[in-house]
Structures are given as structure tokens and as C-alpha cells.
Phi, psi and omega in degrees: 000134180292129176300147176289331175230128176225118178247129184237114175052047179290128174232146175217129178235154173232102188067235179267357183271127175271120181265315175239141186230085172068053180280128174240121175215147171232129182234128181275154174301135179091353178283149171242121191232130174259139176248113182242161178160169181290167175302139178081009182285338182110011185298308182293325176297318177300316181296320178297322177293317178296331178284349183076006179281337179235137179269140175290151174291322176219164177098182186222139176241126177241132174246117187051040176079004183247145174278145180301322182297335183276328183206059188300316184297315180294321180294317180298327179290343178280346192246132168250137188227126177242094181274186177299311178280149193285336187065019177262158179257118187302325186279349178266155175284172178302313181295321180294322177299313180293325178296320179300310181289327179297321177291324178299320181268001180056050181288126178289152180047054190297316182301316180294321179295319179297314179298316179303313184288321179297323175293319184296322181265007175076028182239011185300320182285354177248017188299332183258011178270139177293145184297334181298342179267358185279149171285169178302317180295321179294320178298319180294321178297315180293325177297322177297316178300318179299319185292330183254006185306317186265018178053060183290151174279336181236128178241121180252125186235126179249104182051055188291336183276352181296129177085359180262141172282176185300319180298317180291324176298317178297321177299313180299316180296324178293319178296320177296317180298322180293323177292320178297322180296336178264018180068027175285157182252129183243130170232121188233120170277131181204156169260352188266103184297321181295316178296323178300317180289326179296321192259326195247153179256355183214141181235124172257130178252121180252131180217129180054038176078005181240156174281108186273331181197157180222106190243144174261126182288342181275348185259347183228152174289158183303318182295321178295317178299316182294322178297316178296319179297311181298322180296317181291319182291319180287327176030000000 
């Protein structure tokens, strides 16, 4: 079976600095994968390349066996991306932000979809409030709704639990579980080892721009996984 994501010898440089150094990964449809590693390891850069927003300096990225250059619009519609910055517009309301992105992705029955998601993330009663008045946690909730608005097959998350209270973290985990139940693919960059184990079945450890390890959470005990992780990070 063709992997839904296949990265071959991905490299990324900024000037003379090498950020990624020959990353090879294959991810199957329905997998949930955490990307862990120390600060500056290249995790967020890898996620940006997988989102198709950033091009690798070298190497090849295939989504469902297709190159982005061959069918970029269709591939982008398959991907939901939650980066550090919210990608929301402060002067627009919660509903207006989702409407803007929904029209961009040509989401069918958009009004109903917006109402469904605002209720799901607990923001329905704030739907007409401008985002500039939102707390960090509310912005993160709305960002989650934006990322899954078009029902993506692949969801890319960059430190998604940051700024969320326990209730919101549980909400996010339920949304991730619902996507997994529909055979969605999750790739999550995180520093939080416990959240990685809660959500993901596979852990990729990135260190110094290279893939240092590829671990299955089902084959090792939590303590063994944590020991391997600390060993790779401390390296």
C-alpha cells in the first residue's frame, strides 16, 4: 500500500545553516505520529515542509504518491495545519474567520459546518465576537476548528496543547481521536512526552536535523520509551 506521506532525503538549509539533513519517513493512512526532539532540532521546519507551505532545499515529498508540483491544489485540500501562529484575523469574528477559510476550501454546507465546529470547540456563544478579544485558549480552540474545517485526511499539529487548560486538552484529544476513527492521519510536533503517548502510536525523534529514532508506542513500556527518548535528546 502506498504511504499517504513519503519523504525522501529531505534537506532544508537557510543560508549556510543546515536545518534538516536527509530525512526519510513513510507514514501510512490512519497513523498517529508524534515528532519529538530538543529545541532547534528541525521539528517545526519538517512539519512546514509536510504541510507544503515550505519547499525542501533537496529531496522529495509525496502525498498519496503524488508530487505537490503535479497536483498542488488537491493535495493542499487534504491537509489541515495548526502552526504556532493561529492564522486567524483579529478584526474578524470567530464565525467570519471560519467562513473565510471555508470559502477558500470550498467547504459544502459551510454555515452548518461552522455552527457544528463552534459548538464542538465550545465557542458557539462567542461566534460574533472579534478574535482580538479572545484569550489564548479561545484562540487555540478556534484555530483547531479552522484546521479541521474542511475535513482533512491529514492533520499536522505544532505544539497544539500549548496554552490549553485541561478541559481544552481533553477536547483536542477527543477531536484527534474522532479523526483517527475516520482513518485520518495525525502528525504532531510536541515537547510533551505524556501527550505524545496519549494521542500517538508512533514517535519520531529528530535531533540535529536528522531522524534519530522511530519508535512504536505499542511495542515498549512507557518507561522504556522515555529512556530511549532522553538518551537520544541528550545524545
